[in-house]
C-alpha positions in Angstrom: -33.4 73.1 1.3 -29.5 72.4 -0.6 -29.4 68.6 -1.8 -26.9 67.7 0.7 -29.0 68.7 3.3 -32.6 66.9 1.9 -29.6 63.9 2.1 -29.3 64.0 6.1 -32.5 64.3 7.0 -33.9 61.1 4.8 -30.6 59.5 6.2 -31.9 60.8 10.1 -35.9 59.5 9.2 -33.8 55.8 8.0 -32.0 56.0 11.5 -35.5 57.0 13.0 -37.2 53.8 12.1 -34.2 51.3 11.9 -34.2 51.4 8.6 -30.6 52.0 5.6 -30.7 55.2 3.8 -31.2 55.2 -0.1 -30.4 58.5 -1.6 -32.8 57.5 -4.7 -35.8 56.3 -2.7 -37.7 56.2 1.1 -36.2 54.5 4.1 -37.0 50.3 4.0 -38.6 50.0 7.3 -37.8 47.2 9.8 -40.1 44.5 10.5 -40.8 42.3 13.3 -41.5 38.6 14.4 -42.2 37.2 17.8 -42.1 34.3 18.5 -43.4 33.2 21.9 -43.1 29.5 21.8 -45.8 27.5 24.9 -44.0 25.6 27.8 -40.6 25.7 26.4 -37.7 25.3 29.1 -35.1 27.2 29.4 -33.0 24.0 28.7 -34.8 22.8 26.4 -33.3 23.9 23.2 -29.1 22.8 22.0 -28.1 26.6 22.2 -28.4 26.0 26.1 -27.1 23.3 26.7 -29.6 19.7 25.9 -27.8 16.9 24.5 -31.1 15.1 23.3 -33.0 17.1 21.3 -32.0 18.7 17.8 -32.9 22.8 17.2 -30.2 23.2 14.4 -32.4 26.0 13.1 -32.7 27.4 16.5 -29.2 27.1 16.8 -28.7 29.0 14.3 -30.8 31.4 15.1 -28.1 31.9 18.5 -25.7 32.3 15.8 -27.3 35.0 14.1 -28.3 37.2 17.2 -27.7 37.3 20.9 -28.5 35.0 23.3 -30.3 35.7 26.4 -29.0 33.6 29.8 -30.6 35.3 32.5 -34.3 36.3 30.6 -37.4 35.6 32.7 -41.3 34.9 31.5 -43.3 38.0 33.2 -45.6 34.8 35.3 -45.1 31.0 35.4 -48.4 30.3 33.5 -49.0 31.5 30.0 -52.1 34.1 29.7 -50.4 36.8 32.1 -46.8 36.3 29.9 -49.1 36.4 26.5 -50.4 39.8 27.9 -46.9 41.8 29.1 -45.2 40.4 25.5 -48.4 43.2 23.7 -48.3 45.7 26.6 -45.2 46.3 27.7 -47.3 46.2 31.9 -46.8 43.4 34.5 -49.5 41.6 35.3 -50.0 42.7 38.4 -50.6 46.1 37.1 -53.4 44.5 34.4 -55.4 42.4 37.5 -54.2 39.5 34.9 -52.5 37.0 36.6 -53.2 33.3 36.1 -54.1 32.1 32.9 -56.9 32.0 31.9 -59.6 29.5 32.8 -57.9 28.7 36.5 -59.6 28.3 39.1 -58.7 28.0 42.7 -58.5 24.2 44.4 -61.5 23.5 46.7 -60.9 24.4 50.5 -58.1 27.0 49.3 -56.9 28.2 52.7 -56.7 31.9 50.7 -60.0 34.0 48.7 -57.8 34.6 45.7 -58.5 38.4 43.8 -61.2 39.5 41.6 -59.2 38.7 39.2 -59.4 40.2 35.0 -60.2 36.5 32.8 -59.3 38.4 29.7 -57.2 41.4 28.6 -59.6 44.6 27.5 -59.6 47.3 24.4 -58.5 49.5 26.6 -55.5 47.8 27.3 -53.3 49.3 24.0 -51.2 46.6 22.1 -48.1 46.9 20.4 -50.3 45.6 17.8 -52.7 48.1 17.8 -49.6 50.9 18.0 -47.4 49.4 15.4 -50.9 49.3 13.0 -51.3 53.1 13.6 -48.1 53.7 12.7 -48.2 52.0 9.0 -47.3 48.6 10.7 -50.0 45.5 8.7 -50.3 43.7 11.8 -50.6 39.4 11.5 -51.3 37.0 14.5 -50.6 32.9 13.9 -51.3 30.7 16.3 -52.1 31.3 20.0 -54.3 34.2 21.8 -55.2 33.2 25.2 -55.9 36.8 26.1 -59.6 36.3 25.9 -62.7 35.7 28.3 -65.8 33.9 26.6 -67.2 36.6 24.0 -63.8 38.2 23.6 -62.1 40.8 22.6 -60.7 39.0 19.9 -56.8 39.4 18.0 -58.1 41.9 16.0 -59.8 44.3 19.1 -56.9 44.2 19.6 -55.0 45.7 16.7 -54.3 42.5 14.1 -55.0 42.7 10.9 -54.8 39.2 10.2 -55.7 37.1 12.9 -55.3 32.9 12.2 -55.6 29.5 14.7 -57.0 30.9 17.4 -59.1 29.3 20.1 -60.8 30.4 23.3 -58.9 27.7 24.7 -55.2 27.2 26.3 -54.0 25.1 23.6 -54.5 23.6 20.4 -57.4 21.1 20.6 -55.5 18.6 18.5 -51.8 18.9 16.5 -53.7 16.6 13.6 -55.8 18.2 11.2 -58.9 18.3 11.4 -57.5 20.5 14.9 -61.1 20.0 16.5 -62.3 18.2 20.0 -65.2 17.6 21.4 -65.3 18.7 24.4 -67.6 16.6 27.7 -70.7 19.3 27.4 -71.0 18.5 23.3 -69.5 22.4 22.5 -66.7 21.2 19.4 -63.4 23.9 19.6 -61.8 24.3 16.5 -59.2 26.8 15.0 -60.3 30.1 13.7 -59.8 31.0 10.3 -58.2 27.7 9.7 -60.2 26.3 6.5 -58.9 23.5 4.1 -55.8 21.0 5.1 -55.8 17.4 4.6 -55.7 13.9 6.7 -52.5 14.1 8.3 -51.7 17.5 8.4 -49.8 18.6 11.5 -50.7 21.8 13.1 -47.2 22.9 13.4 -45.8 22.8 9.6 -50.0 24.0 8.9 -49.1 27.5 11.1 -45.5 28.1 9.6 -47.8 27.4 6.0 -49.9 30.5 6.8 -47.1 32.5 8.1 -45.1 32.3 5.1 -48.5 33.6 3.0 -48.3 36.6 5.2 -44.9 37.2 4.1 -45.3 36.5 1.2 -48.2 38.7 0.8 -46.9 42.0 3.1 -42.9 41.7 2.0 -43.4 44.8 0.7 -44.8 46.5 3.6 -43.4 47.2 7.3 -45.2 44.0 9.0 -45.2 42.9 12.8 -46.3 39.4 12.8 -46.8 37.6 16.3 -45.8 33.5 16.2 -47.3 32.0 19.2 -46.9 27.8 18.1 -48.8 25.8 20.0 -46.1 23.5 20.3 -44.6 22.6 22.7 -47.5 22.7 25.0 -48.8 18.3 25.3 -51.2 17.9 27.7 -54.1 17.3 25.0 -55.4 13.3 26.0 -53.5 10.5 25.4 -52.8 10.8 22.2 -49.2 11.4 21.2 -48.5 14.9 19.8 -45.5 14.3 17.8 -45.3 13.2 14.5 -45.3 9.5 14.7 -42.0 9.1 12.0 -40.2 12.0 14.5 -41.0 9.6 17.5 -39.7 6.7 16.5 -36.3 8.6 15.7 -35.9 9.6 19.7 -36.8 6.1 20.8 -34.2 5.0 18.8 -31.0 7.5 19.7 -29.6 7.5 22.5 -29.5 9.8 24.9 -26.7 10.7 26.9 -25.8 9.9 30.9 -28.0 12.0 33.4 -30.4 14.1 30.3 -34.0 13.1 29.7 -35.6 11.5 27.7 -39.5 11.9 26.1 -39.1 10.5 22.5 -42.7 13.0 22.0 -41.7 15.4 23.6 -38.3 15.8 21.0 -40.5 14.9 18.2 -42.7 18.2 18.9 -39.7 20.5 20.0 -37.2 18.9 16.0 -40.6 20.0 14.3 -41.2 23.9 16.1 -37.1 23.6 14.7 -38.0 23.1 11.6 -40.7 26.1 11.6 -38.4 28.5 12.5 -35.8 27.1 9.4 -39.1 27.5 7.7 -39.4 31.1 8.4 -35.8 32.2 8.4 -35.2 30.5 4.4 -38.2 32.6 3.4 -36.9 35.7 4.6 -33.9 35.5 2.9 -35.8 33.8 -0.3 -38.0 37.8 -0.4 -34.4 39.9 0.7 -35.8 41.1 3.8 -34.2 39.4 6.1 -31.1 41.8 7.2 -34.1 43.9 7.8 -36.1 41.5 9.9 -36.1 41.8 14.1 -36.9 38.9 15.7 -37.5 38.2 19.3 -37.3 34.2 20.2 -38.8 33.2 23.9 -41.0 30.6 26.4 -44.2 32.2 28.3 -42.9 30.3 30.8 -40.4 27.5 32.4 -41.2 24.2 31.1 -43.6 22.0 32.3 -42.1 18.8 34.1 -44.1 16.1 33.2 -42.5 16.3 30.3 -39.2 17.3 30.3 -36.3 18.8 32.6 -35.7 22.2 33.7 -32.3 21.2 35.0 -30.2 22.7 36.4 -32.5 25.2 37.2 -35.0 24.1 40.2 -39.6 24.0 39.7 -41.3 24.1 36.6 -43.5 25.2 35.1 -46.2 27.3 37.5 -43.6 27.1 39.8 -42.5 30.0 41.7 -38.0 29.0 41.5 -36.2 30.1 38.6 -37.5 26.8 36.2 -40.5 28.3 36.0 -39.9 31.9 35.0 -37.0 31.6 33.4 -36.5 31.3 29.5 -34.8 30.8 26.5 -34.8 34.4 24.5 -32.9 35.0 22.0 -32.6 38.3 19.3 -32.0 38.8 16.2 -31.3 41.9 14.4 -29.0 42.3 11.4 -26.1 45.1 11.3 -27.1 46.3 15.4 -27.4 43.0 17.1 -23.7 41.1 17.5 -23.6 38.1 16.2 -22.9 35.1 18.3 -22.8 37.2 21.4 -24.9 36.4 24.8 -26.0 38.7 27.3 -26.4 38.0 31.3 -28.5 41.0 32.0 -31.9 40.1 33.8 -34.6 40.7 31.2 -37.9 40.1 30.5 -40.9 39.9 28.6 -42.4 43.3 29.7 -39.4 45.5 27.5 -40.3 43.8 24.5 -42.7 46.6 23.5 -40.3 48.7 24.5 -37.2 47.7 22.6 -40.0 47.0 19.1 -41.2 50.8 19.5 -37.5 52.3 19.7 -35.8 50.2 17.0 -39.4 50.9 14.7 -38.8 54.8 15.6 -42.7 54.5 17.1 -43.2 56.7 20.1 -45.4 54.7 23.3 -48.8 56.1 23.8 -48.5 59.2 26.8 -49.7 58.3 29.8 -49.5 55.0 29.8 -46.7 53.2 32.1 -45.0 51.3 30.7 -42.7 49.0 33.2 -40.3 47.2 31.1 -37.5 48.3 29.7 -35.8 48.9 25.9 -33.7 46.5 25.8 -31.7 48.4 22.7 -28.9 49.8 25.6 -28.2 45.6 25.8 -28.6 45.2 21.8 -26.5 47.4 20.3 -23.4 47.5 22.9 -23.8 50.9 23.6 -25.2 51.0 27.1 -26.6 49.9 29.6 -30.1 48.9 31.0 -31.1 51.1 33.4 -33.3 48.6 36.0 -32.5 47.8 39.9 -35.2 44.9 40.1 -37.5 42.5 38.6 -41.0 41.3 40.1 -43.9 38.5 39.9 -46.9 38.5 41.5 -48.9 34.7 41.4 -51.5 35.6 44.1 -52.9 32.4 42.8 -52.7 28.3 43.4 -51.2 26.5 41.2 -50.0 22.2 41.2 -46.4 23.5 42.0 -47.3 26.9 44.7 -49.1 28.7 47.1 -50.2 32.5 46.2 -46.6 34.8 45.5 -44.5 37.5 45.4 -41.0 37.8 44.3 -38.7 39.9 42.7 -34.7 39.3 41.6 -32.4 42.5 43.3 -29.1 42.2 41.1 -28.3 38.7 41.8 -30.6 37.6 44.9 -33.5 36.5 44.4 -36.9 36.4 46.4 -39.6 34.5 47.4 -42.8 35.7 50.1 -45.3 32.6 50.2 -48.9 34.9 51.4 -50.2 31.8 53.5 -48.3 31.8 56.2 -45.9 34.6 55.4 -42.8 32.2 54.4 -39.9 34.2 52.5 -37.1 32.4 50.8 -33.6 34.3 49.2 -31.5 32.7 47.4 -28.1 34.2 45.4 -28.6 33.2 42.1 -25.3 34.0 41.0 -24.0 31.1 43.0 -27.2 29.3 43.7 -28.5 29.4 40.2 -30.2 25.8 41.8 -32.2 27.5 44.6 -30.9 24.8 46.9 -30.1 27.2 49.9 -32.6 29.9 51.5 -30.2 32.5 53.1 -32.9 34.6 54.1 -31.9 34.3 57.9 -28.6 34.1 56.8 -28.0 37.8 55.9 -32.0 39.2 57.1 -30.2 42.6 56.4 -30.4 41.8 52.4 -34.2 39.8 53.4 -35.8 42.7 54.9 -34.4 45.4 52.4 -35.8 42.9 49.4 -39.6 42.8 51.0 -39.5 46.7 51.3 -38.5 46.6 47.5 -41.5 44.2 47.2 -43.8 46.1 49.4 -43.3 49.2 47.7 -43.7 47.9 44.0 -47.1 45.7 44.7 -48.4 49.2 46.1 -47.4 51.6 42.6 -48.4 48.6 40.7 -51.8 47.8 42.3 -50.9 44.6 42.8 -54.3 42.4 43.7 -53.8 40.2 47.7 -56.1 37.2 47.8 -57.6 37.6 51.1 -56.3 36.5 54.5 -52.8 37.4 53.0 -50.3 36.5 56.2 -48.2 39.7 55.4 -45.9 40.6 58.2 -43.2 43.5 58.9 
């Protein structure tokens, strides 16, 4: 092969793997970091308009990449969204539709379906695919996708797995990260030896993430960093650092802004973690070839934060339960400081990462997500007509429902009585005005769309569901 032809072939390979073409060596492949924050609300961050919380590092992340204003979690609670991130599939297709460990209330009117309370090994994850493609893979933090006996992250393609446990939250945010349950069992975090008095979990997990980066700086890597923060419901103990809680106790909140010093302290520690990882990437000289995705697993928990101006909270069908922050950084490909109002979801990360890495998705496996590369690189449109949610369960804020967003309209169908609500999110993002009877033709159109989607994904329905067409 002539020298110029060989050079062009190497350049083509470099583009396929998202790297630069270097005449004197192989192309550098992209690295990927996914930050999945627990219970972070859409309006919790300064870059999303919060005037009380201090998040300078996450704000800097937004200035370096694209900030999405209509991004969604695949579910209003955590485990289904986590499964969607790793598989690119809707929770309804996976039959993993509630947080693992969730139980229906006594005397519930509808009987919930026999859903899958773990992520089966047969559901191939992005970690498995990237590992086969030569990536080193790691998870540091919350897993919450296993049943009593697994499967655990290493069975899903992760080379390194640190800090998980069988609960949906950490036993404690302070060393020794241990808690005794009512049945006498002691819960601890996995593969997290050592520690010292006063050590804070968000800091310790960041230590482990920095160690992962130091160890693998010369290899392509996929780091899934699902923080336990800012999940707060752990007994009566305040879970923020005392000095930061005191700082926010003494800080005046602007009029109309909710003030929760403990929550703000947890969020500042999370922000410090993001800053440390960004600095580490820069110190190692790999920031320019590392794609960062930052998002949340569901809306903010209403007992500790506010999702205003959105309606509802975590575990509800409304925007406050499922709309989340999303920031994507890809130096040289994503325009710094850009924003997008295109509706996207956690199912989209799987195909986005694989396309950016130049790695093919498994043949014969249905992927519900769409690659975000056309949006991120400003080279096309996202070819998708609608987004869907399916929650055939009860929570403290909702009864079983399905929902669809098509264009600027969102329809919610509740199963107990067949109640239907329709909202115009463009003109009514707070979902104050139900249009289901005002525009019946649009309502029926979206109900048919929702019916067809449920059929296609094999969505499980509660027994005795009241569906009338």
